[in-house]
N, CA, C and O atoms as a DFTB+ gen file, in Angstrom:
636 C
 N C O
     1  1      88.818      93.811      89.541
     2  2      88.175      94.730      90.024
     3  2      86.842      94.988      89.388
     4  3      85.902      95.414      90.058
     5  1      86.746      94.739      88.107
     6  2      85.307      94.859      87.445
     7  2      84.311      93.798      88.042
     8  3      83.138      94.099      88.257
     9  1      84.782      92.630      88.284
    10  2      83.924      91.503      88.897
    11  2      83.459      92.087      90.378
    12  3      82.281      92.055      90.734
    13  1      84.382      92.551      91.088
    14  2      84.101      93.050      92.342
    15  2      82.917      94.082      92.251
    16  3      81.949      94.035      93.010
    17  1      83.064      94.946      91.335
    18  2      81.963      96.095      91.142
    19  2      80.644      95.425      90.913
    20  3      79.663      95.688      91.608
    21  1      80.627      94.604      89.986
    22  2      79.291      93.895      89.649
    23  2      78.742      93.141      90.695
    24  3      77.542      93.222      90.957
    25  1      79.618      92.311      91.404
    26  2      79.239      91.617      92.513
    27  2      78.693      92.440      93.687
    28  3      77.672      92.180      94.324
    29  1      79.497      93.432      93.870
    30  2      79.043      94.401      95.062
    31  2      77.750      95.257      94.752
    32  3      77.034      95.715      95.642
    33  1      77.531      95.419      93.450
    34  2      76.431      96.257      93.100
    35  2      75.192      95.410      93.019
    36  3      74.165      95.769      93.595
    37  1      75.253      94.279      92.312
    38  2      74.019      93.416      91.901
    39  2      73.646      92.665      93.130
    40  3      72.468      92.681      93.486
    41  1      74.561      91.993      93.828
    42  2      74.160      91.115      95.008
    43  2      73.305      91.741      96.065
    44  3      72.251      91.184      96.373
    45  1      73.695      92.924      96.684
    46  2      72.804      93.470      97.584
    47  2      71.439      93.904      97.172
    48  3      70.499      93.957      97.966
    49  1      71.349      94.229      95.844
    50  2      70.044      94.621      95.226
    51  2      69.199      93.465      94.867
    52  3      68.039      93.641      94.493
    53  1      69.749      92.240      94.967
    54  2      69.119      90.977      94.591
    55  2      68.734      90.997      93.239
    56  3      67.602      90.639      92.915
    57  1      69.645      91.416      92.337
    58  2      69.479      91.484      90.841
    59  2      70.032      90.331      90.251
    60  3      71.072      89.851      90.702
    61  1      69.419      89.818      89.249
    62  2      70.014      88.686      88.486
    63  2      71.294      88.977      87.673
    64  3      71.856      90.068      87.776
    65  1      71.710      88.088      86.938
    66  2      72.927      88.308      86.014
    67  2      72.461      89.121      84.791
    68  3      71.304      89.098      84.372
    69  1      73.455      89.835      84.260
    70  2      73.328      90.630      83.033
    71  2      73.463      89.680      81.837
    72  3      74.139      88.652      81.876
    73  1      72.800      90.084      80.818
    74  2      72.735      89.127      79.598
    75  2      73.529      89.537      78.469
    76  3      73.668      88.797      77.495
    77  1      74.131      90.836      78.558
    78  2      74.839      91.472      77.520
    79  2      76.015      91.900      78.008
    80  3      75.975      92.469      79.099
    81  1      77.274      91.742      77.359
    82  2      77.446      91.410      75.882
    83  2      77.737      89.937      75.707
    84  3      77.935      89.499      74.573
    85  1      77.777      89.081      76.855
    86  2      78.167      87.639      76.769
    87  2      76.964      86.862      76.180
    88  3      75.778      87.189      76.227
    89  1      77.489      85.823      75.644
    90  2      76.505      84.768      75.004
    91  2      76.186      83.875      76.145
    92  3      77.067      83.391      76.855
    93  1      74.878      83.654      76.322
    94  2      74.425      82.757      77.432
    95  2      73.807      81.531      76.606
    96  3      73.107      81.689      75.606
    97  1      74.139      80.339      77.128
    98  2      73.739      79.147      76.533
    99  2      72.276      78.726      76.916
   100  3      71.736      79.208      77.911
   101  1      71.644      77.812      76.102
   102  2      70.243      77.421      76.549
   103  2      70.171      76.783      78.041
   104  3      69.200      76.970      78.775
   105  1      71.129      76.127      78.354
   106  2      71.215      75.629      79.692
   107  2      71.173      76.673      80.848
   108  3      70.533      76.507      81.887
   109  1      71.896      77.721      80.564
   110  2      71.818      78.793      81.452
   111  2      70.402      79.396      81.532
   112  3      69.851      79.517      82.626
   113  1      69.858      79.744      80.483
   114  2      68.444      80.281      80.448
   115  2      67.609      79.250      81.214
   116  3      66.913      79.690      82.129
   117  1      67.587      77.910      80.954
   118  2      66.668      77.082      81.535
   119  2      67.063      76.931      83.106
   120  3      66.129      76.739      83.884
   121  1      68.237      76.997      83.565
   122  2      68.582      76.899      84.902
   123  2      68.248      78.282      85.668
   124  3      67.949      78.312      86.862
   125  1      68.328      79.339      84.904
   126  2      68.060      80.816      85.545
   127  2      66.482      80.765      85.918
   128  3      66.081      81.198      86.998
   129  1      65.692      80.252      85.028
   130  2      64.262      80.251      85.332
   131  2      63.731      79.017      85.822
   132  3      62.504      78.913      85.845
   133  1      64.456      78.036      86.228
   134  2      64.016      76.837      86.895
   135  2      62.990      77.136      88.062
   136  3      63.044      78.131      88.785
   137  1      62.103      76.186      88.135
   138  2      61.011      76.257      89.230
   139  2      60.082      77.424      89.149
   140  3      59.310      77.632      90.085
   141  1      60.101      78.263      88.019
   142  2      59.189      79.303      87.873
   143  2      58.004      78.714      86.821
   144  3      58.278      78.108      85.785
   145  1      56.856      78.962      87.213
   146  2      55.735      78.595      86.460
   147  2      54.842      79.741      85.793
   148  3      53.688      79.504      85.438
   149  1      55.367      80.849      85.657
   150  2      54.801      81.983      85.037
   151  2      54.938      81.896      83.524
   152  3      55.705      81.062      83.043
   153  1      54.232      82.717      82.747
   154  2      54.530      82.697      81.355
   155  2      55.891      83.270      80.919
   156  3      56.358      84.190      81.590
   157  1      56.557      82.812      79.866
   158  2      57.947      83.202      79.554
   159  2      58.043      84.697      79.453
   160  3      59.021      85.218      79.989
   161  1      57.173      85.457      78.847
   162  2      57.317      86.785      78.587
   163  2      57.444      87.477      80.025
   164  3      58.338      88.294      80.247
   165  1      56.582      87.138      80.905
   166  2      56.483      87.741      82.414
   167  2      57.793      87.385      83.137
   168  3      58.366      88.149      83.914
   169  1      58.218      86.126      82.800
   170  2      59.451      85.595      83.537
   171  2      60.651      86.313      83.009
   172  3      61.586      86.560      83.770
   173  1      60.680      86.666      81.737
   174  2      61.908      87.489      81.297
   175  2      62.005      88.771      81.839
   176  3      63.066      89.384      81.728
   177  1      61.013      89.278      82.429
   178  2      60.929      90.591      82.963
   179  2      61.444      90.628      84.509
   180  3      61.663      91.684      85.102
   181  1      61.609      89.334      85.082
   182  2      62.020      89.301      86.449
   183  2      63.442      89.638      86.646
   184  3      64.361      88.875      86.349
   185  1      63.586      90.813      87.160
   186  2      65.010      91.477      87.395
   187  2      65.824      90.580      88.364
   188  3      67.051      90.540      88.277
   189  1      65.165      89.885      89.253
   190  2      65.937      89.087      90.167
   191  2      66.542      87.898      89.601
   192  3      67.350      87.243      90.260
   193  1      66.200      87.570      88.401
   194  2      66.736      86.479      87.560
   195  2      67.707      86.955      86.582
   196  3      68.829      86.450      86.524
   197  1      67.327      87.928      85.787
   198  2      68.221      88.620      84.838
   199  2      67.982      90.124      84.805
   200  3      66.886      90.589      85.119
   201  1      68.974      90.862      84.439
   202  2      68.635      92.228      84.345
   203  2      68.840      92.740      82.941
   204  3      69.614      92.118      82.213
   205  1      68.227      93.804      82.496
   206  2      68.364      94.390      81.199
   207  2      67.339      93.982      80.186
   208  3      67.331      94.499      79.069
   209  1      66.443      93.033      80.561
   210  2      65.370      92.800      79.665
   211  2      64.104      93.492      80.152
   212  3      63.583      93.242      81.239
   213  1      63.624      94.420      79.231
   214  2      62.266      95.083      79.527
   215  2      61.221      94.624      78.652
   216  3      61.437      93.658      77.920
   217  1      60.146      95.195      78.651
   218  2      58.950      94.786      77.923
   219  2      59.191      94.599      76.351
   220  3      58.824      93.615      75.708
   221  1      59.811      95.615      75.887
   222  2      60.192      95.524      74.349
   223  2      61.132      94.313      73.999
   224  3      60.839      93.570      73.063
   225  1      62.168      94.135      74.692
   226  2      63.112      93.070      74.476
   227  2      62.330      91.641      74.653
   228  3      62.454      90.684      73.889
   229  1      61.539      91.691      75.759
   230  2      60.838      90.277      76.058
   231  2      59.917      89.895      74.849
   232  3      59.946      88.742      74.418
   233  1      59.128      90.812      74.314
   234  2      58.381      90.493      73.105
   235  2      59.317      90.116      71.821
   236  3      58.999      89.263      70.993
   237  1      60.398      90.805      71.786
   238  2      61.254      90.620      70.562
   239  2      61.989      89.251      70.826
   240  3      62.110      88.449      69.900
   241  1      62.454      88.995      72.015
   242  2      63.175      87.746      72.267
   243  2      62.220      86.599      72.009
   244  3      62.592      85.645      71.325
   245  1      61.096      86.648      72.490
   246  2      59.927      85.622      72.212
   247  2      59.732      85.279      70.736
   248  3      59.729      84.139      70.273
   249  1      59.564      86.462      70.035
   250  2      59.294      86.323      68.601
   251  2      60.556      85.564      67.913
   252  3      60.434      84.552      67.223
   253  1      61.712      86.170      68.189
   254  2      62.971      85.483      67.569
   255  2      63.097      84.097      67.772
   256  3      63.551      83.356      66.900
   257  1      62.705      83.690      68.921
   258  2      63.004      82.379      69.370
   259  2      61.745      81.455      69.085
   260  3      61.769      80.282      69.455
   261  1      60.680      81.969      68.446
   262  2      59.437      81.331      68.104
   263  2      58.800      80.616      69.156
   264  3      58.300      79.498      69.033
   265  1      58.840      81.396      70.345
   266  2      58.137      80.887      71.493
   267  2      56.861      81.822      71.891
   268  3      56.999      83.031      72.077
   269  1      55.785      81.249      71.987
   270  2      54.544      82.021      72.540
   271  2      54.842      82.737      73.709
   272  3      55.414      82.112      74.602
   273  1      54.550      84.019      73.904
   274  2      54.853      84.830      75.112
   275  2      53.849      84.258      76.135
   276  3      54.019      84.638      77.293
   277  1      52.926      83.488      75.920
   278  2      51.923      83.024      76.814
   279  2      52.316      81.531      77.381
   280  3      51.688      80.977      78.283
   281  1      53.365      81.013      76.763
   282  2      53.815      79.652      77.141
   283  2      54.330      79.649      78.635
   284  3      55.003      80.607      79.015
   285  1      54.073      78.727      79.398
   286  2      54.504      78.638      80.745
   287  2      55.914      78.228      80.732
   288  3      56.255      77.297      80.002
   289  1      56.799      78.863      81.503
   290  2      58.157      78.644      81.561
   291  2      58.539      77.254      81.731
   292  3      59.452      76.742      81.084
   293  1      57.762      76.568      82.703
   294  2      58.126      75.156      82.922
   295  2      57.812      74.099      81.882
   296  3      58.047      72.902      82.051
   297  1      57.266      74.623      80.795
   298  2      56.949      73.707      79.743
   299  2      57.761      73.922      78.435
   300  3      57.522      73.357      77.368
   301  1      58.760      74.824      78.670
   302  2      59.700      75.161      77.505
   303  2      60.599      74.050      77.323
   304  3      61.169      73.607      78.320
   305  1      60.796      73.566      76.254
   306  2      61.736      72.501      75.776
   307  2      63.266      73.015      75.721
   308  3      63.531      74.197      75.504
   309  1      64.151      72.124      75.913
   310  2      65.520      72.468      75.631
   311  2      65.822      73.038      74.208
   312  3      66.700      73.874      73.997
   313  1      65.073      72.547      73.333
   314  2      65.231      73.025      71.951
   315  2      64.769      74.512      71.885
   316  3      65.335      75.304      71.132
   317  1      63.737      74.873      72.682
   318  2      63.289      76.228      72.691
   319  2      64.137      77.145      73.438
   320  3      64.314      78.304      73.063
   321  1      64.701      76.623      74.557
   322  2      65.912      77.369      75.333
   323  2      66.999      77.583      74.458
   324  3      67.476      78.712      74.339
   325  1      67.420      76.655      73.859
   326  2      68.507      76.753      72.767
   327  2      68.256      77.782      71.714
   328  3      69.191      78.510      71.378
   329  1      67.052      77.912      71.151
   330  2      66.703      78.926      70.250
   331  2      66.781      80.320      70.782
   332  3      67.326      81.236      70.167
   333  1      66.123      80.460      72.136
   334  2      66.348      81.702      72.734
   335  2      67.876      82.177      72.871
   336  3      68.228      83.344      72.696
   337  1      68.718      81.145      73.200
   338  2      70.015      81.497      73.399
   339  2      70.755      81.823      72.169
   340  3      71.757      82.537      72.207
   341  1      70.280      81.310      71.055
   342  2      70.825      81.515      69.637
   343  2      70.373      82.862      69.105
   344  3      71.064      83.422      68.253
   345  1      69.278      83.405      69.545
   346  2      68.725      84.530      68.912
   347  2      68.640      85.834      69.749
   348  3      68.452      86.901      69.165
   349  1      68.767      85.787      71.031
   350  2      68.563      86.891      71.830
   351  2      69.631      87.979      71.615
   352  3      69.269      89.150      71.498
   353  1      70.854      87.662      71.562
   354  2      71.870      88.703      71.292
   355  2      71.711      89.187      69.947
   356  3      72.029      90.368      69.809
   357  1      71.295      88.577      68.896
   358  2      71.049      89.174      67.579
   359  2      69.992      90.241      67.611
   360  3      70.062      91.296      66.982
   361  1      68.957      89.856      68.438
   362  2      67.871      90.896      68.450
   363  2      68.273      92.213      69.239
   364  3      67.966      93.347      68.871
   365  1      69.036      91.890      70.427
   366  2      69.466      92.974      71.188
   367  2      70.458      93.833      70.373
   368  3      70.331      95.058      70.367
   369  1      71.344      93.279      69.754
   370  2      72.321      94.073      69.004
   371  2      71.822      94.732      67.738
   372  3      72.350      95.742      67.272
   373  1      70.887      94.180      67.257
   374  2      70.190      94.864      66.106
   375  2      69.479      96.148      66.482
   376  3      69.504      97.165      65.788
   377  1      68.800      96.012      67.713
   378  2      68.183      97.304      68.254
   379  2      69.150      98.146      68.606
   380  3      69.115      99.255      68.071
   381  1      70.144      97.882      69.487
   382  2      71.216      98.803      69.841
   383  2      71.980      99.427      68.729
   384  3      72.322     100.604      68.849
   385  1      72.298      98.721      67.601
   386  2      72.960      99.273      66.502
   387  2      72.041     100.257      65.828
   388  3      72.514     101.326      65.445
   389  1      70.946     100.023      65.677
   390  2      70.038     101.075      65.036
   391  2      69.823     102.290      65.830
   392  3      69.721     103.388      65.283
   393  1      69.748     102.131      67.117
   394  2      69.552     103.249      67.933
   395  2      71.004     104.092      68.161
   396  3      71.083     105.312      68.306
   397  1      71.960     103.281      68.159
   398  2      73.357     103.777      68.377
   399  2      73.479     104.860      69.556
   400  3      74.031     105.954      69.434
   401  1      72.882     104.375      70.692
   402  2      72.913     105.328      71.800
   403  2      72.809     104.550      73.110
   404  3      72.489     103.361      73.086
   405  1      73.054     105.150      74.186
   406  2      72.943     104.486      75.555
   407  2      71.438     104.199      75.847
   408  3      71.087     103.210      76.490
   409  1      70.561     105.123      75.338
   410  2      69.098     104.937      75.599
   411  2      68.364     104.721      74.338
   412  3      68.858     105.116      73.282
   413  1      67.330     104.179      74.365
   414  2      66.574     103.846      73.068
   415  2      65.732     105.179      72.761
   416  3      64.864     105.572      73.541
   417  1      66.027     105.792      71.661
   418  2      65.312     107.067      71.288
   419  2      63.932     106.888      71.082
   420  3      63.203     107.858      71.286
   421  1      63.395     105.719      70.680
   422  2      62.126     105.346      70.569
   423  2      61.291     105.716      71.752
   424  3      60.194     106.265      71.651
   425  1      61.843     105.399      72.837
   426  2      61.165     105.631      74.206
   427  2      61.484     107.044      74.745
   428  3      60.603     107.652      75.351
   429  1      62.618     107.556      74.565
   430  2      62.868     108.874      75.157
   431  2      62.690     110.002      74.323
   432  3      62.596     111.122      74.826
   433  1      62.633     109.821      73.088
   434  2      62.748     111.027      72.254
   435  2      61.447     111.031      71.309
   436  3      61.252     111.969      70.536
   437  1      60.608     109.994      71.401
   438  2      59.375     109.973      70.607
   439  2      59.586     109.772      69.119
   440  3      58.747     110.125      68.291
   441  1      60.660     109.229      68.832
   442  2      60.931     108.813      67.332
   443  2      60.152     107.659      66.883
   444  3      59.619     106.977      67.758
   445  1      60.011     107.349      65.719
   446  2      59.214     106.329      65.098
   447  2      59.596     104.971      65.513
   448  3      60.713     104.819      66.008
   449  1      58.806     103.962      65.372
   450  2      59.175     102.659      65.796
   451  2      60.441     102.156      64.915
   452  3      60.385     102.046      63.691
   453  1      61.597     101.863      65.698
   454  2      62.713     101.375      64.863
   455  2      62.380     100.083      64.000
   456  3      61.695      99.127      64.365
   457  1      63.048     100.270      62.708
   458  2      62.816      99.050      61.986
   459  2      63.427      97.717      62.504
   460  3      63.131      96.647      61.973
   461  1      64.283      97.805      63.548
   462  2      64.840      96.642      64.074
   463  2      63.701      95.900      64.891
   464  3      63.752      94.676      65.011
   465  1      62.678      96.637      65.450
   466  2      61.526      95.905      66.236
   467  2      60.829      95.119      65.111
   468  3      60.337      95.637      64.108
   469  1      60.847      93.826      65.394
   470  2      60.075      92.962      64.464
   471  2      58.647      92.969      64.879
   472  3      57.799      93.039      63.989
   473  1      58.269      92.903      66.162
   474  2      56.801      92.766      66.488
   475  2      56.316      94.002      67.404
   476  3      55.182      94.473      67.318
   477  1      57.253      94.448      68.246
   478  2      56.944      95.387      69.102
   479  2      56.258      96.629      68.460
   480  3      56.774      97.170      67.482
   481  1      54.997      97.121      69.053
   482  2      54.354      98.296      68.538
   483  2      53.954      98.093      67.012
   484  3      53.794      99.083      66.298
   485  1      53.799      96.856      66.537
   486  2      53.495      96.637      65.094
   487  2      52.071      95.881      65.022
   488  3      51.846      95.059      64.134
   489  1      51.244      96.169      65.891
   490  2      49.862      95.485      65.875
   491  2      49.191      95.666      64.564
   492  3      49.077      96.798      64.093
   493  1      48.732      94.593      63.933
   494  2      48.143      94.784      62.719
   495  2      48.970      94.692      61.513
   496  3      48.437      94.398      60.443
   497  1      50.235      94.921      61.596
   498  2      51.157      94.872      60.526
   499  2      51.530      93.511      60.116
   500  3      51.436      92.620      60.960
   501  1      51.922      93.245      58.982
   502  2      52.381      91.857      58.621
   503  2      53.535      91.363      59.307
   504  3      54.515      92.098      59.434
   505  1      53.527      90.154      59.780
   506  2      54.675      89.446      60.415
   507  2      55.732      89.482      59.397
   508  3      55.428      89.197      58.238
   509  1      56.999      89.816      59.709
   510  2      58.147      89.707      58.826
   511  2      58.431      88.407      58.379
   512  3      59.134      88.294      57.374
   513  1      57.946      87.262      59.033
   514  2      58.242      85.867      58.748
   515  2      57.145      85.255      57.766
   516  3      57.415      84.669      56.718
   517  1      55.916      85.473      58.248
   518  2      54.884      84.703      57.527
   519  2      53.737      85.639      56.867
   520  3      52.920      85.166      56.077
   521  1      53.739      86.962      57.240
   522  2      52.740      87.849      56.594
   523  2      51.472      88.047      57.369
   524  3      50.726      88.995      57.123
   525  1      51.204      87.118      58.352
   526  2      49.944      87.209      59.035
   527  2      50.065      88.505      60.134
   528  3      51.131      88.821      60.662
   529  1      48.931      89.107      60.348
   530  2      49.067      90.304      61.288
   531  2      49.596      89.974      62.628
   532  3      49.281      88.953      63.240
   533  1      50.432      90.898      63.070
   534  2      50.918      90.931      64.446
   535  2      49.809      91.190      65.456
   536  3      48.968      92.065      65.250
   537  1      49.807      90.475      66.484
   538  2      48.714      90.519      67.565
   539  2      49.176      91.362      68.625
   540  3      50.396      91.459      68.761
   541  1      48.389      92.014      69.430
   542  2      48.661      92.671      70.719
   543  2      47.655      92.258      71.796
   544  3      46.444      92.183      71.584
   545  1      48.252      91.991      72.985
   546  2      47.325      91.662      74.180
   547  2      47.945      92.175      75.449
   548  3      49.171      92.177      75.562
   549  1      47.146      92.620      76.427
   550  2      47.665      93.006      77.623
   551  2      48.064      91.599      78.516
   552  3      47.326      90.618      78.603
   553  1      49.225      91.720      79.070
   554  2      49.704      90.516      79.804
   555  2      50.344      91.137      81.043
   556  3      51.416      91.740      80.984
   557  1      49.625      90.961      82.200
   558  2      50.193      91.451      83.549
   559  2      50.412      93.037      83.421
   560  3      51.383      93.591      83.934
   561  1      49.519      93.655      82.760
   562  2      49.323      95.068      82.585
   563  2      50.319      95.714      81.642
   564  3      50.443      96.934      81.544
   565  1      51.061      94.775      80.914
   566  2      52.015      95.292      79.865
   567  2      51.434      94.802      78.464
   568  3      50.727      93.799      78.362
   569  1      51.784      95.567      77.461
   570  2      51.531      95.236      75.971
   571  2      52.461      94.122      75.620
   572  3      53.670      94.173      75.846
   573  1      51.831      93.082      75.042
   574  2      52.501      91.923      74.422
   575  2      52.263      91.894      73.027
   576  3      51.092      91.984      72.658
   577  1      53.231      91.776      72.125
   578  2      53.051      91.646      70.689
   579  2      53.703      90.320      70.202
   580  3      54.753      89.873      70.663
   581  1      52.988      89.758      69.249
   582  2      53.493      88.353      68.838
   583  2      52.706      87.993      67.474
   584  3      51.746      88.637      67.051
   585  1      53.208      86.984      66.925
   586  2      52.611      86.486      65.688
   587  2      52.067      85.163      66.148
   588  3      52.842      84.292      66.544
   589  1      50.704      84.964      66.112
   590  2      49.975      83.662      66.510
   591  2      50.338      82.561      65.614
   592  3      50.227      81.390      65.977
   593  1      50.805      82.925      64.351
   594  2      51.275      81.650      63.480
   595  2      52.680      81.264      63.710
   596  3      52.996      80.075      63.743
   597  1      53.419      82.082      63.848
   598  2      54.869      81.924      64.155
   599  2      55.201      81.420      65.637
   600  3      56.175      80.702      65.866
   601  1      54.321      81.851      66.615
   602  2      54.498      81.594      67.899
   603  2      53.306      80.831      68.547
   604  3      52.789      81.292      69.564
   605  1      52.887      79.753      68.022
   606  2      51.652      79.060      68.373
   607  2      51.745      78.584      69.883
   608  3      52.782      78.071      70.304
   609  1      50.721      78.753      70.619
   610  2      50.574      78.117      71.900
   611  2      49.677      76.924      71.856
   612  3      48.483      76.981      71.560
   613  1      50.435      75.670      72.219
   614  2      49.693      74.401      72.200
   615  2      49.202      74.115      73.635
   616  3      49.834      74.512      74.614
   617  1      48.092      73.438      73.726
   618  2      47.487      73.161      74.974
   619  2      48.461      72.678      75.918
   620  3      48.403      73.062      77.086
   621  1      49.473      71.766      75.480
   622  2      50.381      71.256      76.322
   623  2      51.340      72.171      77.028
   624  3      52.033      71.755      77.957
   625  1      51.389      73.418      76.600
   626  2      52.291      74.524      76.952
   627  2      51.739      75.472      77.912
   628  3      52.449      76.347      78.408
   629  1      50.400      75.326      78.219
   630  2      49.711      76.241      79.156
   631  2      49.907      75.555      80.572
   632  3      49.859      74.343      80.781
   633  1      50.143      76.569      81.524
   634  2      50.518      76.076      82.944
   635  2      49.184      75.513      83.573
   636  3      49.187      75.048      84.713
């Protein structure tokens, strides 16, 4: 019955697969975003491929996987896809556990930046991994946060 609900709800709306609470492997992520040539952070926001990833999670997932948010999706290696698969649930669960609610209080109640956010809304603060300042840049009209040291963009990764 549950499978029917999800299929009957998501399919007509042309929504992608849900990423939580199940573990998705690196090959799943790679196949889900196959043939897309936009940057990984913007690609993660495509609800027709996956649902449940918003702007905050996209920055947090890229940081946890050590992938530059500006890297073109078609240049991501299998090793990087596997890192994303290994880290995304940890980041998501840390944020949900801290918030302990159906909706993130940071967004809806104006509370401070949750400590579980490693980069989001932390421009200028030290990176939790290397200590260099967290950067912020607009990307397709959305704020993107990252560490230039931990998430370097190499020339071969630009589309």
